[in-house]
Backbone as a printed PyTorch tensor [residue, N CA C, xyz], in Angstrom:
tensor([[[130.0330,  86.2430,  58.0960],
         [128.8970,  85.5290,  58.5380],
         [127.4330,  85.5320,  57.3980]],

        [[127.0260,  84.7970,  56.6900],
         [126.2540,  84.4030,  55.7690],
         [125.2070,  84.6090,  56.6940]],

        [[123.8330,  84.9660,  55.8260],
         [122.4770,  84.8630,  56.2060],
         [122.3550,  83.4550,  56.8090]],

        [[122.2380,  82.6070,  55.7720],
         [121.5670,  81.3470,  56.3960],
         [122.5180,  80.8990,  57.3420]],

        [[123.4680,  81.0720,  57.4690],
         [124.4090,  81.0910,  59.2040],
         [124.1940,  81.9060,  60.4130]],

        [[123.8440,  83.2110,  59.8230],
         [123.1230,  83.8470,  61.0690],
         [122.0550,  83.5200,  61.3210]],

        [[121.0610,  83.1980,  60.6500],
         [119.4380,  82.3560,  61.0770],
         [120.0780,  80.8220,  62.2720]],

        [[120.8200,  79.6670,  61.1920],
         [120.8170,  78.7960,  61.9000],
         [121.1820,  78.9040,  63.3960]],

        [[122.6390,  79.8980,  63.8970],
         [123.0730,  80.2050,  64.8610],
         [121.7490,  80.8010,  65.6350]],

        [[120.6940,  81.6640,  65.4490],
         [119.9920,  82.3260,  66.1570],
         [119.1400,  81.0400,  66.7420]],

        [[118.6570,  80.3450,  65.7420],
         [117.2210,  79.1050,  66.0170],
         [118.4180,  78.2120,  67.0340]],

        [[119.4540,  77.6880,  66.8440],
         [119.9780,  76.8640,  67.5450],
         [119.8730,  78.0850,  69.1990]],

        [[120.6230,  79.4260,  69.3090],
         [120.6510,  79.5350,  70.7030],
         [119.1360,  79.9690,  71.2010]],

        [[118.5350,  80.2040,  70.0290],
         [116.9830,  79.8060,  70.9690],
         [116.4950,  78.6900,  71.5950]],

        [[116.9840,  77.7510,  70.5760],
         [116.0150,  75.9550,  71.3620],
         [117.0920,  75.7640,  72.3600]],

        [[118.1230,  76.2780,  72.7030],
         [118.8890,  75.9400,  73.9820],
         [117.7910,  76.9830,  74.9730]],

        [[117.5250,  78.3810,  74.7080],
         [117.4220,  79.4080,  75.5370],
         [115.8950,  78.8040,  75.9900]],

        [[115.0890,  78.0970,  75.4520],
         [113.7360,  77.7420,  75.2860],
         [113.9030,  76.3480,  76.1740]],

        [[114.8240,  75.7900,  75.9490],
         [114.9580,  74.5300,  77.0970],
         [115.5500,  74.6460,  78.2010]],

        [[116.2020,  76.1220,  78.5230],
         [116.5820,  75.8690,  79.5820],
         [115.5330,  77.1940,  80.0740]],

        [[114.9250,  77.3150,  79.8560],
         [113.8450,  78.5850,  80.6460],
         [113.7570,  79.5720,  80.3170]],

        [[115.3890,  80.0880,  80.1660],
         [115.9200,  81.2780,  79.7120],
         [115.0610,  82.4840,  78.9100]],

        [[114.0990,  83.3060,  79.8860],
         [113.3730,  83.8170,  79.5100],
         [113.9190,  85.2770,  79.2060]],

        [[114.9410,  85.7870,  79.3470],
         [115.7780,  86.8850,  79.1700],
         [116.4600,  86.6470,  78.0140]],

        [[117.4430,  85.7990,  77.8720],
         [117.9670,  84.8830,  76.7450],
         [116.9980,  84.8440,  75.3760]],

        [[115.4910,  84.3840,  75.6170],
         [114.8370,  84.4810,  74.5870],
         [114.3000,  85.6530,  74.3900]],

        [[114.2660,  86.6630,  74.6520],
         [113.8730,  87.9540,  74.2620],
         [114.9250,  88.7370,  73.7440]],

        [[115.8570,  88.8070,  74.4250],
         [117.4830,  88.8540,  73.4330],
         [117.7200,  88.4280,  71.9630]],

        [[117.3030,  86.7440,  71.9970],
         [117.4330,  86.6560,  70.2140],
         [116.0820,  86.8620,  70.1010]],

        [[114.6630,  86.9500,  70.3830],
         [113.8850,  87.7200,  69.2650],
         [114.1550,  88.7320,  68.8520]],

        [[114.9590,  89.5420,  69.7310],
         [114.8350,  91.3490,  69.1890],
         [116.1090,  90.9870,  67.9600]],

        [[117.2160,  89.7990,  68.7060],
         [118.2840,  90.2610,  67.3020],
         [117.6770,  89.1620,  66.0130]],

        [[116.6770,  88.4250,  65.9550],
         [115.6640,  88.0730,  65.0740],
         [114.9520,  88.6320,  64.0740]],

        [[113.5700,  89.6750,  64.9570],
         [113.3810,  90.5670,  64.3530],
         [114.4760,  91.5870,  63.6840]],

        [[115.3690,  92.1670,  64.1040],
         [116.9230,  92.6350,  63.2270],
         [117.1850,  92.2310,  62.4620]],

        [[117.1480,  90.5690,  62.0040],
         [117.8510,  90.0200,  61.1640],
         [116.4330,  90.4910,  59.8960]],

        [[115.5400,  89.9960,  60.3880],
         [114.1880,  90.0350,  59.1300],
         [114.4080,  91.4930,  59.0310]],

        [[114.6640,  92.3100,  59.2070],
         [114.4920,  93.2070,  58.8330],
         [115.8270,  93.9170,  58.0530]],

        [[116.9660,  93.5260,  58.4260],
         [117.7410,  93.8570,  57.1350],
         [117.6910,  92.9190,  55.8430]],

        [[117.1080,  91.4710,  56.3040],
         [117.0340,  90.7520,  55.0900],
         [115.9300,  90.2880,  54.7450]],

        [[115.3100,  91.0630,  54.0250],
         [113.5850,  90.7380,  53.8960],
         [113.6700,  89.6100,  53.1330]],

        [[114.8030,  89.0430,  51.9470],
         [114.3280,  88.3310,  51.1400],
         [114.7980,  86.8220,  51.4860]],

        [[115.5770,  87.0740,  52.7700],
         [115.1840,  85.4900,  53.0870],
         [114.4270,  85.2000,  53.8070]],

        [[114.9360,  83.5280,  54.2530],
         [113.8010,  83.2380,  55.2950],
         [113.9640,  83.7070,  56.5150]],

        [[112.0190,  83.9260,  57.1100],
         [112.2030,  84.6360,  58.2620],
         [112.5770,  84.4770,  60.1430]],

        [[113.6050,  84.6270,  60.5390],
         [114.0360,  83.9960,  62.1440],
         [112.9520,  83.8550,  62.5230]],

        [[111.9510,  84.8850,  62.5520],
         [110.9960,  85.2430,  63.7810],
         [110.2050,  83.5050,  63.4950]],

        [[109.9320,  83.5620,  62.6050],
         [108.9800,  82.1810,  61.8700],
         [109.4280,  80.8650,  62.2260]],

        [[110.4700,  80.9020,  62.3470],
         [112.0070,  79.5760,  62.8900],
         [111.3520,  80.1000,  64.5070]],

        [[111.2680,  81.0550,  65.6280],
         [111.0530,  80.7740,  67.0730],
         [110.2220,  80.6600,  66.8910]],

        [[108.7320,  80.9170,  66.3680],
         [107.4380,  81.3180,  66.6190],
         [107.0490,  79.3600,  66.3540]],

        [[108.0490,  79.0110,  65.2480],
         [107.5670,  77.1600,  65.1920],
         [107.9540,  76.3560,  66.9880]],

        [[109.6500,  76.9510,  67.2180],
         [109.7820,  76.3770,  68.5070],
         [109.0260,  76.8910,  69.3030]],

        [[108.3720,  77.7820,  69.7330],
         [107.7220,  78.3160,  70.6560],
         [106.0920,  77.4660,  70.9140]],

        [[105.7040,  76.7610,  69.4930],
         [104.4820,  76.0460,  69.2090],
         [104.7750,  75.0490,  69.5480]],

        [[105.7250,  74.0260,  70.0630],
         [106.5490,  73.0560,  70.2580],
         [107.1350,  72.2860,  68.8450]],

        [[107.1010,  72.6930,  68.1860],
         [107.4270,  72.0070,  66.3870],
         [106.7520,  71.4480,  65.4940]],

        [[105.7020,  71.8030,  65.9950],
         [104.3490,  70.6780,  65.3580],
         [103.9000,  71.8380,  64.1910]],

        [[104.1360,  71.2140,  63.5770],
         [103.6520,  71.8700,  62.0420],
         [101.6980,  71.7510,  61.9630]],

        [[101.4790,  72.8020,  61.6770],
         [ 99.6150,  72.9920,  61.7120],
         [ 99.4360,  72.7330,  62.6880]],

        [[100.1320,  73.2470,  63.6480],
         [ 99.0070,  73.4630,  65.2470],
         [ 98.3890,  74.0400,  65.2190]],

        [[ 97.3970,  74.2190,  65.8060],
         [ 96.3500,  75.1770,  65.4030],
         [ 95.4350,  75.3730,  67.2780]],

        [[ 95.5600,  76.7010,  68.0830],
         [ 94.7950,  76.9950,  68.7010],
         [ 93.2340,  76.4900,  69.3930]],

        [[ 92.9690,  75.9670,  70.2920],
         [ 91.6350,  75.4830,  70.4830],
         [ 90.7370,  77.4160,  70.6330]],

        [[ 89.4310,  76.8400,  70.1670],
         [ 89.1280,  78.3150,  70.3130],
         [ 87.7710,  78.0940,  71.7300]]])
């Protein structure tokens, strides 16, 4: 599986787990994303994509102080 395909699968699976509220699966996917990022340091970061989903998919989202 190519790096880009693996990233797409992780993101799609995480979106499904996030929508279902499945915290165990979300954690499992985050650990897989962390491993993916460590193994592929020159590719787009999977954890960044998952954090984007956690924030609700809003670019430029900031937390109130």
